[in-house]
C-alpha positions in Angstrom: 2.9 -20.5 -45.6 0.3 -22.3 -47.8 -3.3 -21.2 -48.1 -4.4 -24.3 -46.2 -2.1 -23.6 -43.3 -3.2 -20.0 -43.2 -6.8 -21.1 -43.1 -6.2 -23.5 -40.3 -4.3 -20.9 -38.3 -7.0 -18.3 -38.8 -9.6 -20.8 -37.6 -7.7 -21.6 -34.4 -7.1 -17.9 -33.7 -10.8 -17.3 -34.1 -11.7 -20.1 -31.7 -9.1 -18.9 -29.2 -10.6 -15.5 -29.3 -14.1 -16.8 -28.7 -12.9 -18.9 -25.8 -11.2 -15.9 -24.2 -14.4 -13.9 -24.5 -16.3 -16.7 -22.9 -13.8 -16.9 -20.0 -13.9 -13.2 -19.4 -17.7 -13.1 -19.5 -17.8 -15.7 -16.7 -14.9 -14.5 -14.6 -15.5 -10.7 -14.6 -18.6 -10.9 -12.4 -16.8 -13.2 -10.1 -13.7 -11.1 -9.7 -15.5 -7.9 -8.7 -17.4 -6.9 -5.6 -19.4 -3.9 -4.6 -19.6 -2.0 -1.3 -23.0 -0.5 -1.1 -23.7 2.7 0.7 -26.9 3.6 2.6 -28.0 5.6 -0.4 -27.6 2.7 -2.8 -24.7 4.3 -4.7 -21.7 2.1 -5.3 -18.0 1.9 -6.2 -16.6 -1.0 -8.0 -13.8 -2.9 -6.2 -11.5 -5.5 -7.8 -11.1 -8.6 -5.7 -8.3 -10.6 -7.3 -8.3 -14.4 -6.9 -11.4 -16.1 -5.6 -9.9 -17.8 -2.6 -11.0 -17.5 1.0 -9.1 -14.8 2.9 -9.3 -16.8 6.1 -9.4 -20.4 7.3 -13.0 -21.2 8.3 -14.7 -23.4 10.7 -16.2 -26.5 9.1 -19.3 -28.6 10.0 -17.2 -31.8 10.2 -17.9 -32.4 13.9 -21.6 -31.7 13.4 -21.7 -34.2 10.5 -19.8 -36.8 12.6 -22.3 -36.3 15.5 -25.4 -36.9 13.3 -27.1 -40.1 14.3 -29.8 -40.6 11.8 -30.6 -43.6 9.5 -32.0 -42.2 6.2 -34.4 -44.9 5.2 -36.1 -42.5 2.8 -33.5 -39.8 2.2 -32.4 -36.3 3.2 -34.0 -32.9 3.5 -32.5 -29.5 4.0 -33.3 -27.0 6.8 -32.6 -23.6 5.3 -32.6 -20.4 7.4 -32.9 -16.9 5.9 -32.0 -13.4 6.9 -29.3 -13.9 9.5 -27.1 -13.8 11.3 -28.7 -12.3 14.5 -26.7 -11.9 17.7 -29.9 -12.6 19.7 -30.9 -15.8 18.1 -28.1 -17.3 15.9 -26.2 -18.8 18.9 -29.5 -20.3 20.2 -30.3 -21.7 16.8 -26.9 -23.3 16.5 -27.3 -24.8 19.9 -30.7 -26.2 19.0 -29.2 -27.8 15.9 -26.4 -29.3 17.9 -28.8 -30.7 20.5 -30.8 -32.3 17.7 -27.7 -33.7 16.0 -28.7 -31.8 12.9 -27.1 -29.7 10.1 -28.5 -26.8 8.2 -28.0 -24.2 5.5 -27.9 -20.5 6.3 -28.7 -17.9 3.7 -27.1 -14.8 5.2 -27.6 -11.1 4.4 -24.1 -9.8 3.5 -24.2 -6.6 5.6 -25.2 -8.5 8.7 -22.5 -11.1 8.0 -19.9 -8.4 7.5 -20.9 -6.7 10.8 -20.4 -9.9 12.9 -18.3 -12.5 11.1 -18.0 -14.6 14.2 -21.7 -15.4 14.0 -21.1 -16.7 10.5 -18.3 -18.9 11.8 -20.7 -20.2 14.4 -23.1 -21.1 11.6 -20.4 -22.8 9.7 -19.9 -25.2 12.7 -23.2 -26.8 11.9 -23.8 -26.2 8.3 -23.4 -24.5 4.9 -23.4 -20.7 4.5 -24.9 -19.2 1.4 -25.8 -15.8 -0.2 -29.0 -13.9 0.5 -27.8 -10.7 -1.2 -25.9 -7.8 0.5 -28.8 -5.6 1.7 -31.9 -7.7 1.0 -33.6 -5.7 -1.8 -36.5 -6.7 -3.9 -34.4 -8.1 -6.8 -37.2 -7.8 -9.4 -37.5 -4.0 -8.7 -33.8 -3.0 -9.0 -31.6 -2.6 -12.1 -29.4 -5.4 -13.5 -26.3 -3.5 -12.3 -27.7 -3.3 -8.7 -28.6 -7.0 -8.8 -25.0 -8.0 -9.7 -23.7 -5.6 -7.0 -25.9 -7.3 -4.4 -24.9 -10.8 -5.4 -21.2 -10.0 -5.6 -21.0 -8.0 -2.4 -22.9 -10.6 -0.5 -20.5 -13.3 -1.7 -17.5 -11.2 -0.7 -19.0 -10.5 2.8 -19.2 -14.3 3.3 -15.6 -14.7 2.1 -15.4 -16.7 -1.1 -16.1 -19.3 -2.1 -19.8 -19.9 -1.7 -22.0 -21.7 -4.2 -25.6 -20.9 -3.6 -28.0 -17.9 -3.5 -31.6 -17.3 -2.5 -33.1 -14.1 -3.5 -35.1 -12.1 -0.8 -38.7 -13.4 -0.6 -37.8 -15.9 -3.3 -38.4 -13.2 -6.0 -37.4 -14.4 -9.4 -37.9 -13.8 -13.1 -36.0 -14.3 -16.3 -33.9 -11.2 -15.8 -33.0 -12.0 -12.2 -32.1 -15.6 -13.0 -30.0 -14.4 -16.0 -28.0 -12.1 -13.6 -27.6 -14.9 -11.1 -26.2 -17.1 -13.9 -23.6 -14.4 -14.7 -22.2 -14.7 -11.1 -21.9 -18.5 -11.3 -24.0 -18.9 -8.2 -26.8 -21.6 -8.2 -30.2 -20.2 -7.3 -32.0 -22.1 -4.5 -35.7 -21.8 -3.5 -37.7 -24.3 -1.4 -40.3 -27.0 -1.6 -41.9 -26.3 1.7 -42.5 -22.9 3.3 -43.4 -23.3 7.0 -44.5 -19.7 7.4 -42.6 -19.6 10.7 -42.9 -15.8 11.1 -46.6 -16.3 11.5 -47.1 -19.6 13.3 -46.5 -21.2 16.7 -43.9 -24.0 17.5 -46.2 -27.0 16.9 -47.7 -25.5 13.7 -44.2 -24.8 12.4 -43.2 -28.4 13.0 -46.4 -29.7 11.4 -45.7 -27.6 8.2 -42.1 -28.9 8.0 -43.4 -32.5 8.1 -44.7 -32.0 4.5 -41.2 -32.0 3.1 -40.2 -35.1 1.0 -36.9 -36.7 0.3 -34.5 -34.2 -1.4 -36.8 -31.4 -0.4 -35.9 -28.0 1.1 -37.6 -26.4 4.1 -37.7 -22.6 4.2 -37.3 -21.1 7.7 -36.0 -17.8 9.1 -33.4 -16.7 11.6 -34.4 -14.1 14.3 -37.6 -16.0 15.1 -37.9 -17.5 18.6 -40.6 -20.0 17.6 -38.3 -21.3 14.8 -35.5 -22.0 17.3 -37.9 -23.8 19.6 -39.3 -25.9 16.7 -36.0 -27.2 15.4 -35.7 -30.3 17.8 -39.4 -31.2 17.1 -39.0 -30.9 13.3 -35.8 -33.1 13.3 -37.4 -35.7 15.6 -40.6 -36.0 13.6 -38.9 -36.3 10.3 -36.5 -38.8 11.7 -39.5 -41.0 12.5 -40.4 -40.7 8.8 -37.0 -42.0 7.9 -35.5 -38.7 6.8 -32.4 -37.0 7.9 -31.2 -33.3 7.7 -28.6 -32.8 4.9 -26.8 -30.2 2.8 -27.5 -28.7 -0.6 -26.0 -29.9 -3.9 -26.5 -29.0 -7.5 -28.5 -31.6 -9.4 -29.6 -32.4 -12.9 -33.1 -32.9 -11.4 -35.4 -30.0 -12.0 -37.2 -28.9 -8.9 -40.2 -26.5 -9.0 -40.8 -24.2 -6.0 -44.3 -23.4 -4.7 -44.0 -20.1 -6.7 -43.5 -22.1 -9.9 -39.8 -21.3 -10.2 -37.6 -24.2 -11.6 -34.2 -24.8 -10.1 -31.6 -27.5 -9.9 -30.6 -28.0 -6.2 -31.6 -30.8 -3.9 -30.9 -32.0 -0.4 -28.2 -34.7 -0.1 -26.1 -36.5 2.5 -24.0 -34.0 4.4 
């Protein structure tokens, strides 16, 4: 073999090795999941292929029912901390009554405890990751953060694309760990403070959302459920319709000053 051919072969072998390292660095976090105990200790479990274990309900009927003319665009109603046996069915019913779709950021351990509630959520929207046990992500180790993200994703049954950290906590280290999982971080453009306010006040706060914007709400709050029809009706008068989330090149800045790349789009 000539020196030129040896040099070319060595170059390609080096590139192939670097490519393999790159693939492994991306796929390893996505092919492992953690089951967390009450004490916070963990054991690593290997998942295998990232394909849903079950056939899931889809929001196709809810999307088909939606009767809204988006003269200005779409916004996303996002609900954190569920599912809850006491309020999730009522929230889904309120969304159906309003001909609206939504996005549910579920806590993994709650989803694992009652997967039928997650299927109910899927009938009217997207389901996304809100970690497994809802810790303060800036106050735990990198290992624990990855455990929370991976176990939360597994509890929802892969695949799921989006994650919102509890309380919207973020920072360079948290965002770096989220990137390792391949999940897209999602924050919000309007926080309605629904855990503090009454129905009319919640709806008034939600009216501040603009086209492509994201409204932060919570499951498990009776006033939030009651406010849904009012929010949807008022924003419809403004020419905006409820939509889903999608990754975008557009940089969005949350009220906390965190930049992210997800916007509301047509469902």
